[in-house]
C-alpha positions in Angstrom: 120.8 94.6 96.3 118.1 94.6 98.7 118.1 93.8 102.3 115.5 91.7 103.4 113.7 90.4 107.0 113.5 86.4 106.8 111.8 85.1 109.4 110.9 81.2 109.9 109.1 80.1 112.6 110.3 77.1 114.6 108.7 74.7 117.1 110.0 71.3 119.2 108.3 69.8 121.8 109.6 70.5 125.8 108.1 67.7 127.7 104.1 67.4 126.4 104.5 71.0 125.8 104.9 72.6 122.2 107.5 75.6 122.1 107.3 78.3 119.2 109.7 80.6 118.2 111.3 82.2 115.3 114.7 82.5 113.3 115.4 85.2 111.8 118.4 86.4 109.3 118.8 89.7 107.3 119.9 89.0 103.5 121.1 91.0 100.9 119.8 89.8 97.6 118.0 91.6 94.2 114.3 89.7 94.6 112.2 88.6 97.5 112.2 84.7 96.2 116.2 85.0 96.2 116.0 86.1 99.7 113.1 83.4 100.8 115.8 80.8 99.1 119.1 81.9 100.9 117.2 82.1 104.7 116.3 78.6 103.7 119.0 77.6 102.6 120.8 78.5 106.2 117.9 77.3 108.3 118.6 73.9 107.0 122.3 74.2 108.2 123.7 71.9 111.4 125.1 75.3 112.5 121.5 76.6 112.6 120.1 73.9 113.7 122.6 73.6 116.9 121.5 77.0 117.9 118.0 77.2 118.1 118.2 73.9 120.2 117.5 71.3 118.1 113.9 72.7 116.5 112.3 72.6 113.8 111.4 74.7 111.1 107.9 75.2 109.1 109.0 76.7 105.9 105.2 77.0 105.3 105.1 80.2 107.9 108.1 82.0 106.3 107.8 85.8 106.0 110.1 87.9 104.2 109.7 91.6 103.6 112.4 94.4 103.1 114.3 95.3 106.4 113.7 98.5 108.2 116.1 99.1 110.8 113.4 101.4 112.2 110.7 99.0 113.1 113.1 95.3 112.8 115.9 94.4 114.8 118.5 92.9 113.4 118.2 89.5 114.7 120.4 89.4 117.9 122.6 86.3 118.4 122.7 84.6 114.6 119.3 85.3 114.6 117.8 84.0 117.7 114.4 85.6 118.2 110.9 84.6 119.7 110.1 82.8 122.9 112.9 80.1 122.5 115.2 83.3 123.0 115.0 83.8 126.5 115.4 80.1 127.7 118.3 80.7 125.2 119.6 83.4 127.5 118.9 81.5 130.7 120.5 78.3 129.4 123.9 80.3 128.5 124.1 82.5 131.8 123.9 78.9 134.3 126.0 77.3 131.5 128.2 80.4 132.1 127.9 80.6 135.9 128.7 76.8 136.1 132.4 77.3 134.5 132.8 80.4 136.8 134.6 79.2 140.3 133.5 80.3 143.0 134.7 82.8 145.0 
């Protein structure tokens, strides 16, 4: 079995601005085609959609390469990558701060 890094572009509209990002999975599979199918199946789950904030995926832009840990970092926080990742972290911090009582 080979480990594959499969990256799927994402996009959504925030007001009049289109925001692009990617969601990445590291999957184990015997072939590139099987790895792509595995990642796409995961991309269309409700959990993956919620995790990327409802952004749509663009399967035509999918990239699949053999995973090389020295060149590509494993996806942090369940597959978040790209520009959406920073806004997700900011939202997480705001949420965390709101739930912490002021002292």
